[in-house]
NUVEX-159565 format. One record per residue: x, y, z of N, C-alpha, C in turn; residue in three letters. Coordinates in steps of 0.1 Angstrom, whole numbers, plus 2048, in hexadecimal, padded with zeros to 3 digits. Each point is the difference from the previous one (the first is absolute). Layout:
<pts>
XYZXYZXYZAla...
</pts>
This chain:
<pts>
23381EE998057FA80B8077F27FEMet8097FD8088087F47FE7F97F5808Ser8007F47FA7F97F580680B7F8808Ser80C80580180A7F98077FE80180FArg8027F58077FF80180E80D803807Arg7FF80780B80C8038078057F4807Lys80E7FD7FF8057F48067FD80080FPro7FF7F48057FD7FF80E80D804808Ser7FD80280D80B80480880B7F5801Arg7FB7F38008097F58018098007F4Arg7FA8027F48088007F380A80B800Thr7FC80C80580980B80080C7FD80AArg7FE7FA80B80A7FC80980A7F67FAVal7FA7F67F98097F67FA8088067F5Leu7FA8087F78088067F580A80A806Val7FD80780A80980A80680C7F8807Gly7FD7F580680A7F880780A7FA7F6Gly7FA7FC7F48097FA7F680980B7FAAla7FA80C7FE80880B7FB80B803809Ala7FD80180D80B80380A80A7F5800Leu7FD7F47FF8097F57FF80A8017F5Ala7FB8047F48088027F480A80B802Val7FB80C80580880B80380B7FD80BVal7FB7F980A80A7FC80B80B7F77FAGly7FC7F67F880B7F87FA80A8087F8Ala7FB8097F88098097F9809808808Gly7FB80580B80880880A80B7F7806Val7FB7F480580A7F680680B7FC7F6Val7FC7FE7F380A7FC7F680A80B7FEGly7FB80D7FF80980B7FE80980280CThr7FB7FE80C80880180C80B7F5800Val7FC7F47FC8097F580080B8027F5Ala7FC8057F580A8037F580A80B805Ala7FB80A80680A80A8058087FB80BHis7FB7F78098087FA80A80B7F87FBAla7FE7F97F580A7F87F980B8097FBAla7FC80B7FA80A8097FA80980680BAsp7FA80380C80780680B8097F6807Ser7FF7F37FC8097F680780E8007FBSer8038097F780E8017FB8017FA7F2Gly7F67FA7FB8007FA7F380080C7F6Ala8087FF7F580080A7F67F47FE7F7Thr7F880B7FE7F57FE7F78057FD7F1Pro7F87FA7F98047FC7F280380D7F8Ala80B8017FA80380B7F88027FC7F1Ala80180A7F88027FE7F280E7F97FEAla8017F77F680D7FA7FF80B80A7FCPro80C7FE80580B8097FD8047FE7F2Ala80480B7FA8058007F280E8037FFVal8087F77FB80F8037FF8028097F4Ala80A8098028048097F58097F97F7Arg8008037F38087F97F680F800804Pro80580A80680E8018048037F680BGly7F67FB8078027F680B7FF7F17FBAsp7FF7FE7F37FE7F37FB80C7FC7F7Leu8027F380080A7FA7F77F97F47F8Thr8067FD7F57FB7F57F880B7F5801Arg7FB7F37FF8097F57FF7FB7F77F5Ser8097F87FB7FD7F77F58017F2806Thr7F67F87FC7FF7F28057FF7F77F4His8067F48027FF7F67F67F27FA800Leu7FB7FE7F47F27FA7FF8017F1804Thr7F57FA8037FF7F28038047F87F4Val7FC8047F48037F97F480F8007FEArg80780B80280E8007FE8077F880BAla7FB80080C8067F880B7FE7F17FDAla7F57FC7FA7FE7F27FC80A7FC7F6Glu8028097F68097FE7F580F7FE805Lys80480980980D7FF8068027F3808Ala7F67FD8088017F48098007F37F7Ala7F88007F68007F47F780D7FF7F9Arg80680B7FB80D7FF7F980B7FB80AAla80080580C80A7FB80A7FE7F2803Ala7F47FB8027FE7F28038037F77F3Leu7FD8057F58037F87F380F7FF7FFAsp80880B80380F7FF7FF8057F6809Ala7FB7FF80C8047F680A7FD7F27FCAla7F37FE7FB7FC7F37FC8097FB7F4Val8038097F78087FD7F580E7FA804Lys80580580C80C7FB8057FE7F580AAsp7F47FB8017FD7F580980080380FGly7FD80D80380080480E7F1802805Arg7FE7FC80D7F380280680180D809Gln7F980A7FC80180D8087F2805802Val80080A8097F480980180480E7FCSer7F68077FA80280D7FB7F680A806Val80480B8047F780A80580380E7FAAla7F58077FD80180E7FA7F880880AVal80780B8057F980980980080E7F9Val7F68088057FF80E7FA809809807Asp7FF80D7FC80980A8067FF80180FArg7F57FD8057FE80080F8047F3807Asn8057F77F88047F38067F57F6802Gly7F48037FB7F47F78018017F67F5Asp7FD7F48038017F57F67F58017F6Thr8058007F37F68007F57FE7F17FBLeu80B7F97FE7FF7F27FB80B7F8807Val7FC7F480380A7F68057FD7F37F8Thr80A7FA7FB7FF7F37F98097F6807Leu7FB7F58048087F68068027F47F6Arg80C7FF7FC8027F57F67FF7F2805Gly7FD7F77F77FF7F280480C7FC807Asp7FF7FA80C80B7FB80880880A808Gly7FC80D7FF80780A8077FF7FE80FAla80A8028088007FE80E7F780A807Gly7FB7FB80C7F680980780680D805Pro80D80180280680D80480180A7F4Gln7FF7FB7F48038087F57F580B7FDSer7F47FD8047F58097FE80280D807Tyr8027FF80D80280C80880D8077FDGlu80A7F87FD80E8067FD7FF8087F3Ser7F87FB7F67FF8087F47F980D802Ala7F68008097F980D80380980A807Glu8087FA80980980980880B8067F8Arg8057F87F680B8057F77FA80A7F7Lys7F47FE7FB7FA80B7F77FD80C808Ala7FC7FF80D7FD80C80880E807803Phe80A7F980380D8068028058077F4Thr7FF7FA7F48058067F47F980D7FDAla7F28018017F980C7FD80280B80BVal8027FB80C80280A80B80D8087FESer80B7F97FC80D8077FE8038037F1Trp7F77FC7F78028037F280E7FA7FCAsn8037F480480C7F97FD7FE7F1800Ala8087F97F88007F28018047FB80EPro7FA7F68058047FC80D80E7FA801Thr8067FC7F580E7FB80180980C803Ser7FC80C7FC80880C8037FE80480EGlu7F47FE8057FD80480E8067F880ALeu8047F37FD8067F880A80E806804Thr8068077F780D8078047FE80B80AGly7F58068007FD80B8097FF7FB80FArg7FD7F38017FF7FB80E80D801808Leu80B8007F980D80180780180D807Ala7FB80B7F980180D8067F480380AGln7F57FA7FD7F48028087F97F3803Ala8057F88097FA7F28027F2801805Pro7FB80B8067F28008057F68027F5Thr8048027F37F78017F57F77F3800Leu8077F58037F87F37FF7F57FF80ALys7FF80980A7F680080A7F38077FBAsp8018077F57F48077FB7F57F57FCIle7F48018057F67F67FD7FD7FF7F1Pro7FF7F37FC7FC7FD7F380B7FF7F6Gly80C80380480C8007F78077F3800Thr8077FD7F58097F480080C8047F7Leu80B80180680C8047F98087F47FBPhe7FA7F97F68067F57F97FE8037F1Leu8097FC7F87FF8027F27F37F97FBAla7FA8077F67F37FA7FA7F580A7FEGly80380D8037F680A7FE80580B7F7Gly7F78057F880480B7F77F580A7FFThr80480D7FF7F580A7FF7FC8027F1Pro7F48057FE7FB8047F37FF80F801Val8068077F780080F8017FA8077F4Thr7FB80C8027FC8087F580680E803Thr8088057F680680D80280880180DLys8077F480380980080B7F97FD80EGly7F38018007F87FE80C7FB7F1801Ala8007FA80B7FB7F28017F08007FFPro7FB7F77F87F27FE7FF7FB7F2805Val80A7F78017FD7F280480D7F9804Ala7FE7F580680C7F78037FC7F27FCGly80A7F87FB7FE7F27FD8097F8808Ile7FB7F68078087F88087FF7F17FCGly80B7F98008007F27FD8077F880BVal7FB7F58048077F880B7FD7F17FDAla80A7F88037FF7F27FF80B7F97F7Gly8078087F880B7FA7F880B7FD809Ala80A7F87FC80B7FC80980980C804Pro7FF80C7F980880B8047F880D7FDSer80480A8087FA80D7FE8038067F3Gly80C7FD7FA8038057F37F67FB7F5Asp7FC7F38027F67FB7F67F2806803Leu7FD80280D7F380780380080D7F9Asp80B80880180080D7FB8008007F1Glu8067F67FA8007FE7F17F17FF7FBLys7F87F88087F27FE7FC7F880D803Tyr80380780A7F980D80380380A7F5Ala80D8007FC80380A7F57F97FB7F3Arg7FE7F37FD7F97FC7F57F1805800Ala7FA80080C7F38058027FF80F7FDGly80A80880580180E7FD8028037F1Ala8087F87FA8038027F27F37FD7F7Ala7F77F88057F47FD7F87F880D7FFAla8018098097F880C80080680A7F5Leu80C7FE7FB8058087F67FB7FC7F2Asp7FA7F57FF7FB7FB7F37F28047FDArg
</pts>
């Protein structure tokens, strides 16, 4: 025979009530979860997987290479006694490196970025692009662009991978000379 005592009625009621509360909470939680799903929200699904034929690859300049190009452009300007800013943007037009030379004007920083963006966007030096404005003057209205000489693209296999922009020299021709010096540094 067992020496265990039978729980009192009060204990059985308390334990039973607690069990009902736990089960009730589970039911309410389940109902609430289903109600949220029926509200139009899409239930979490497995992530979509793109097929290889739906993908493309692009090549981007490394930060190290961007720093090298920016430094070479700035050094070329300093050698000529010019105070400029230099910007290098990636294939998407996002700024990788910006150097503001000693004494460079406040407008030169943004102008350099916009020239670099313009050069990579059209895969052409900005000095060439200024001629296109005669045929299509609204090109200048595209956000982030600046159709002044001083930007040059960096290409690989004919495709743009970066843009270098320089601003602050007395002429766009000089700005572009320094931008080309930055691009040439990547060939070494």
